[in-house]
C-alpha positions in Angstrom: 13.1 -4.2 14.2 15.4 -1.7 15.7 15.4 -3.3 19.1 16.9 -6.5 17.8 20.3 -4.7 17.6 19.7 -2.8 20.8 21.3 -3.6 24.2 17.8 -4.3 25.6 17.0 -8.0 26.0 14.2 -9.0 23.7 12.0 -11.4 25.8 12.1 -12.4 29.4 10.1 -15.2 31.1 9.9 -15.2 34.8 9.2 -18.8 36.1 6.0 -19.5 38.0 6.5 -22.0 40.8 3.1 -23.5 39.9 4.4 -24.3 36.3 8.1 -25.2 36.7 8.3 -27.4 33.6 7.6 -24.7 31.0 10.5 -24.6 28.5 10.4 -21.5 26.2 12.5 -21.3 23.1 16.1 -20.3 23.5 15.7 -16.7 22.4 13.5 -16.1 25.5 15.6 -15.4 28.6 14.3 -17.4 31.7 14.5 -15.9 35.2 13.8 -17.7 38.4 12.7 -14.6 40.2 11.1 -11.3 39.1 14.4 -9.4 39.2 14.7 -6.1 37.2 15.5 -6.6 33.6 15.8 -4.1 30.7 13.8 -6.0 28.1 11.2 -5.5 25.5 8.6 -8.0 26.8 8.1 -9.8 30.0 5.3 -12.1 31.2 5.1 -10.2 34.5 5.6 -6.6 35.5 9.4 -6.1 35.8 11.3 -2.9 36.4 12.9 -2.2 33.1 10.4 -4.1 31.0 8.8 -2.1 28.2 5.8 -4.3 27.8 4.0 -6.9 29.9 2.1 -9.8 28.3 -0.3 -11.2 30.9 -1.7 -13.7 28.4 1.6 -15.7 28.6 0.8 -16.9 32.1 -2.8 -17.2 31.2 -1.9 -19.5 28.3 0.5 -21.6 30.4 -2.1 -22.1 33.1 -4.9 -23.1 30.8 -3.6 -24.5 27.6 -3.9 -28.2 26.6 -1.0 -27.9 24.2 2.0 -30.2 24.3 5.3 -28.7 25.6 6.6 -28.2 22.1 3.3 -26.6 20.9 3.3 -24.4 24.0 6.8 -23.2 23.4 5.9 -22.2 19.8 2.8 -20.4 21.1 4.7 -18.5 23.7 7.2 -17.3 21.0 4.3 -16.0 18.9 2.8 -14.0 21.9 6.2 -12.5 22.7 6.6 -11.6 19.1 3.2 -10.0 19.0 4.1 -7.7 21.9 7.5 -7.0 20.4 5.7 -5.8 17.2 3.6 -3.5 19.3 6.7 -2.0 20.9 8.3 -1.7 17.5 5.4 0.1 15.9 4.8 2.4 18.8 6.1 6.0 18.5 9.7 6.2 19.7 10.1 10.0 19.4 8.6 10.8 22.8 10.5 13.9 24.0 12.2 13.6 27.4 10.5 16.8 28.5 7.1 15.6 27.4 5.3 14.8 30.7 2.1 13.4 29.1 2.2 10.2 27.1 0.1 10.6 24.0 -2.3 7.7 23.8 -3.4 8.6 20.3 -2.4 10.9 17.4 -4.7 13.0 15.3 -4.7 13.6 11.5 -7.0 16.6 10.9 -6.7 16.2 7.1 -9.1 13.2 7.1 -11.1 14.3 10.1 -14.8 14.7 9.2 -15.4 17.5 11.8 -12.3 19.7 11.2 -13.0 23.1 9.5 -16.3 22.0 7.9 -18.9 24.6 7.3 -21.6 22.4 8.9 -21.2 19.7 11.6 -21.1 16.2 10.0 -19.2 14.2 12.6 -18.0 14.5 16.2 -18.6 10.9 17.2 -15.3 10.8 19.2 -16.6 13.6 21.4 -19.9 11.7 22.0 -18.1 8.6 23.5 -15.2 10.3 25.3 -15.9 10.0 29.1 -13.4 12.5 30.3 -13.7 15.4 27.7 -10.2 14.7 26.4 -11.7 15.4 23.0 -14.2 18.3 22.7 -15.7 20.3 19.8 -15.2 24.0 19.2 -17.2 26.0 16.7 -18.1 29.7 16.6 -21.3 29.2 18.6 -19.6 27.1 21.3 -16.7 29.6 21.4 -19.1 32.5 21.9 -20.8 30.8 24.8 -17.5 30.2 26.5 -15.9 33.6 25.7 -13.4 32.0 23.4 -12.3 32.6 19.9 -12.8 30.2 16.9 -11.3 31.6 13.8 -12.2 28.6 11.6 -15.5 26.9 11.1 -14.9 24.2 13.7 -12.1 22.0 15.1 -11.4 19.4 17.8 -9.8 20.4 21.0 -7.6 17.6 22.3 -6.2 17.3 25.8 -4.1 14.2 26.1 -3.7 14.8 29.8 -7.4 14.0 30.4 -7.3 10.8 28.3 -7.8 7.6 30.3 -6.9 5.3 27.4 -10.4 3.9 27.1 -10.0 3.6 23.3 -13.7 4.3 22.5 -12.9 7.2 20.2 -10.7 5.0 18.0 -13.5 2.6 17.3 -16.1 5.2 16.3 -13.8 7.4 14.2 -15.1 6.8 10.6 -12.0 7.7 8.7 -9.2 6.7 11.0 -8.1 10.3 11.8 -7.6 9.1 15.4 -4.6 6.7 15.4 -4.1 4.5 18.5 -0.4 4.7 19.3 -0.1 1.5 21.4 -1.7 -0.7 18.6 -2.0 0.9 15.3 -3.9 -0.7 12.4 -0.6 -1.3 10.6 0.7 -3.1 13.7 -2.5 -5.2 13.9 -1.9 -6.3 10.3 1.6 -7.5 11.2 0.4 -9.2 14.4 -2.6 -10.9 12.7 -0.2 -12.8 10.4 1.2 -14.5 13.5 -2.2 -15.9 14.3 -2.6 -17.9 11.0 -4.0 -21.3 11.8 -5.0 -20.3 15.4 -8.3 -19.2 16.9 -7.5 -15.7 18.3 -8.8 -15.1 21.8 -8.8 -11.4 22.4 -8.6 -10.5 26.1 -9.5 -7.0 27.1 -6.6 -5.6 29.1 -9.0 -4.3 31.8 -10.7 -7.6 32.4 -9.6 -10.2 35.0 -8.5 -13.4 33.3 -10.4 -16.5 34.2 -9.3 -20.1 34.7 -10.6 -21.9 31.8 -9.4 -24.8 29.5 -8.1 -23.7 26.2 -8.1 -26.1 23.3 -4.8 -26.4 21.4 -5.7 -24.1 18.5 -6.6 -21.1 20.7 -4.0 -18.4 21.0 -4.7 -15.4 23.3 -3.8 -11.7 22.8 -4.3 -9.1 25.5 -5.2 -5.6 24.2 -7.5 -2.7 24.6 -10.7 -4.2 23.3 -12.5 -0.9 22.9 -10.2 0.2 20.0 -11.5 -2.7 17.9 -13.6 -1.7 15.0 -14.5 -3.4 11.7 -11.1 -3.0 10.0 -9.1 -4.3 13.0 -11.4 -7.2 13.5 -11.7 -8.2 9.8 -7.9 -8.0 9.5 -7.5 -10.6 12.4 -10.4 -12.7 11.1 -8.9 -13.0 7.6 -5.2 -13.3 8.5 -5.9 -16.1 11.0 -8.5 -17.8 8.9 -10.7 -18.5 12.0 -13.5 -17.1 14.1 -12.4 -14.6 16.8 -13.4 -14.9 20.4 -13.5 -11.7 22.4 -13.7 -11.6 26.2 -14.4 -8.3 28.1 -16.4 -6.9 31.0 -18.0 -4.4 28.7 -17.4 -2.9 25.2 -17.9 0.5 23.7 -20.5 1.2 21.1 -18.0 1.3 18.2 -16.8 -2.2 18.9 -20.3 -3.5 19.5 -21.6 -2.1 16.2 -18.5 -3.4 14.3 -19.1 -6.9 15.7 -22.8 -6.8 14.7 -21.8 -5.6 11.2 -19.2 -8.3 10.7 -21.4 -11.0 12.1 -24.1 -10.0 9.7 -21.6 -10.2 6.8 -20.2 -13.5 7.8 -23.6 -15.1 8.3 -24.7 -13.9 4.9 -21.5 -15.2 3.2 -20.2 -18.1 5.3 -23.3 -19.0 7.5 -21.1 -18.5 10.6 -20.6 -15.7 13.1 -17.3 -13.8 12.8 -16.8 -12.7 16.4 -18.0 -14.6 19.4 -18.4 -12.3 22.4 -18.2 -13.3 26.0 -18.8 -11.2 29.1 -18.5 -13.9 31.8 -16.4 -17.0 32.3 -19.4 -19.2 31.5 -20.0 -17.4 28.2 -16.3 -17.6 27.4 -16.3 -21.4 27.9 -19.3 -21.7 25.5 -17.7 -19.4 22.9 -14.4 -21.3 23.0 -16.2 -24.6 22.6 -17.9 -23.4 19.4 -15.1 -21.3 17.9 -13.7 -22.9 14.7 -10.9 -22.5 12.3 -12.4 -21.5 8.9 -9.5 -22.0 6.5 -11.5 -21.0 3.5 -11.9 -17.5 4.9 -8.2 -16.8 5.1 -7.0 -13.9 3.0 -3.9 -11.6 3.1 -4.2 -8.7 0.6 -1.2 -7.2 -1.1 0.3 -4.3 0.9 -0.9 -1.1 -0.8 -1.1 2.5 0.4 -4.4 3.4 2.0 -6.0 6.8 2.4 -8.4 5.9 5.2 -9.1 2.7 7.1 -12.1 2.1 4.9 -9.8 1.5 2.0 -8.3 -1.6 3.6 -11.7 -2.8 4.9 -13.1 -2.4 1.3 -10.3 -4.5 -0.1 -10.8 -7.3 2.4 -14.6 -7.3 2.1 -14.4 -7.2 -1.7 -12.4 -10.4 -1.6 -15.1 -12.1 0.5 -17.9 -11.0 -1.8 -16.0 -12.0 -5.0 -18.4 -12.3 -7.9 -21.3 -13.3 -5.8 -24.4 -11.5 -4.5 -25.3 -11.9 -0.8 -27.9 -9.2 -0.2 -27.5 -6.3 2.2 -26.3 -5.8 5.8 -27.6 -2.9 7.8 -25.3 -0.5 9.7 -25.5 1.1 13.1 -25.7 4.7 14.3 -21.9 5.0 14.7 -20.5 2.6 12.2 -22.4 3.8 9.2 -22.5 2.8 5.5 -24.7 3.8 2.7 -24.9 5.4 -0.7 -25.8 8.7 -2.5 -28.2 9.6 -5.3 -27.4 12.3 -7.8 -30.2 13.8 -10.0 -30.2 14.8 -13.6 -29.8 18.5 -12.7 -26.1 17.9 -11.7 -23.8 20.1 -13.8 -20.6 18.5 -12.6 -19.5 21.5 -10.7 -17.5 19.1 -8.5 -18.2 20.8 -5.2 -19.1 17.4 -3.8 -15.7 15.9 -4.9 -13.9 18.7 -3.1 -16.0 18.1 0.1 -15.2 14.4 0.2 -12.1 13.5 2.1 -12.3 9.7 1.8 -12.1 9.6 -2.0 -15.6 8.1 -2.2 -16.4 10.8 -4.8 -14.0 11.4 -7.6 -14.0 12.7 -11.2 -13.0 10.9 -14.4 -11.6 13.9 -16.3 -11.2 12.0 -19.5 -14.9 11.3 -19.9 -16.3 14.0 -17.7 -17.9 11.6 -15.3 -18.7 12.0 -11.6 -17.8 8.7 -9.9 -18.9 7.3 -6.5 -17.4 4.3 -4.7 -19.9 3.4 -1.9 -17.4 1.1 -0.1 -15.3 4.2 0.8 -18.2 6.4 1.9 -18.5 7.0 5.6 -21.9 8.7 5.0 -20.7 11.8 6.8 -23.1 13.7 4.5 -20.9 16.8 4.0 -21.5 16.5 0.2 -25.2 17.2 0.7 -25.0 20.8 2.0 -22.0 21.5 -0.2 -23.9 20.8 -3.4 -25.0 24.2 -4.9 -27.4 22.5 -7.2 -29.2 20.6 -4.3 -29.2 17.6 -6.6 -27.6 15.1 -4.1 -29.3 12.8 -1.5 -27.7 10.5 1.0 -29.1 7.2 2.3 -27.6 5.3 5.2 -28.8 1.8 4.3 -25.8 -0.3 5.1 -23.5 -2.4 2.9 -24.5 -4.1 -0.3 -22.7 -7.4 -0.6 -22.3 -7.2 -4.4 -19.2 -6.6 -6.6 -20.5 -3.3 -7.8 -20.4 -1.9 -4.3 -16.6 -1.8 -4.5 -16.1 -0.2 -7.8 -16.6 3.5 -8.8 -20.1 4.0 -10.2 -21.0 6.7 -12.8 -23.3 9.1 -11.0 -23.4 11.9 -13.6 -21.9 12.5 -17.0 -21.6 15.3 -19.5 -19.5 16.5 -22.5 -17.7 19.7 -23.2 -19.5 22.7 -24.6 -17.6 24.2 -27.6 -17.6 27.9 -28.1 -20.0 28.6 -31.0 -17.6 30.9 -32.7 -14.1 29.4 -32.4 -14.9 25.9 -31.1 -12.8 26.2 -27.9 -14.0 24.1 -24.9 -15.5 26.4 -22.3 -17.1 24.2 -19.7 -19.5 21.3 -19.4 -22.6 21.5 -21.6 -25.0 21.3 -18.7 -23.3 24.1 -16.8 -23.2 26.5 -19.8 -26.8 25.8 -20.8 -28.0 26.3 -17.2 -26.3 29.6 -16.8 -27.5 30.7 -20.3 -31.1 29.7 -19.4 -30.9 31.7 -16.1 -29.4 34.8 -17.8 -31.6 34.9 -20.9 -34.6 36.1 -19.0 -32.5 38.9 -17.4 -31.2 40.1 -20.8 -34.8 40.6 -22.0 -34.4 39.8 -25.6 -31.0 41.5 -26.1 -29.7 39.0 -28.7 -26.1 40.3 -28.6 -25.8 39.8 -24.8 -27.6 36.4 -25.0 -25.3 35.3 -27.8 -22.3 36.2 -25.5 -23.4 33.4 -23.1 -22.6 30.7 -25.8 -19.0 31.8 -26.6 -15.7 31.7 -24.8 -14.2 34.7 -23.1 -12.0 35.6 -26.1 -15.0 35.6 -28.5 -17.3 37.4 -26.0 -15.5 40.7 -26.8 -16.1 40.2 -30.5 -19.8 39.4 -30.0 -20.3 42.6 -28.0 -18.3 45.0 -30.1 -18.1 43.8 -33.7 -21.1 44.4 -36.0 -19.9 41.8 -38.5 -20.5 38.9 -36.1 -23.4 36.8 -37.2 -25.5 36.7 -34.0 -28.2 34.5 -35.5 -25.6 31.8 -36.2 -24.6 31.7 -32.6 -28.1 31.5 -31.4 -29.2 29.0 -34.0 
């Protein structure tokens, strides 16, 4: 971490007169009064502090841990906030007046420059129009110009940091700067052996007893979607308790999805939600450490956030079969069907930006990995053969759901004169069948459909060519 060699103090603890006996570890600087301090993390708002961790005082006030246990817990919370500072973008220009709450990657966006609208969920949940859609029709109605098919208009100045867009983005093209998924993976490892208590940063913290194994974390709860939550669940090896006044639709649907999965596999809920102090008390009483659920996958590059979710979920399923879990209207899962008429033109592969659809060039097979599919549906209108259907039926908790499945297969068609490969058999025969009727019995022209470009000239111009052999 770069700040460990920086003049900034790392962690500062300002004493609370109500809790004078708290003794943090030595690397945490203790102050008697809230004097200004250039530091990375403080437990109260200080001039010069880069981050404030309100859950520190909350834990001190409510924990039943021994002094040694409490000191260790405080260190972990400080470290968690230090990681958030470390992962946050540091290249903010001095002249940049608007702090960017999120960054946007258009290459995996499922609205950007598509011929038909397949997504736009972020615009549906944004309360301030910080993210809006622009397509030719919208542009015309507003007297604007839209030179591409469609794109998102982003105005960071209107963003109120509600986080709802992050949770509904299917591919992860919206990246929350204050707590990225990569940062959450690092933080989650600190919570191993604890029950994470997630406290929404916009919710007043109650006075409530915390059993020893509970460790709080204050964050923006509305960014939490299935990948964030499953990361914390598996790295901690425990159920997660979430306390908030209200939650966005993306977080609520993610919790419903994960609870359905955990109940199928472990007969336990994954996330216990509380919206009042009484509900929180009940959730904390029932929350458990589930050591057998703990898992930390190898660090591997991911294309979209569904890659990581698929790896984690595949570990849970193992070699078993646990039925099916439905999905919601925003957090969607499903599968596609491809009919025999598919000629492997690969238009659907080019349309898919999550790598759910791919091609095995060695065996001329079209492959589909349902665990990576966000069911955006762009492959359906892109298919020129109209041989593809999409069904949003949720997640199948079976090993085959996480491996590429063969959807269509063909072999190469060899030129009937020289034997050179000239395309897939289905595509050549389909074109030939379509064109034969137009050539009205002209055998020479019909024969040219079954030969490569080099031999086509010979068929059309040389009388010695055996046309009947080609058409045989």
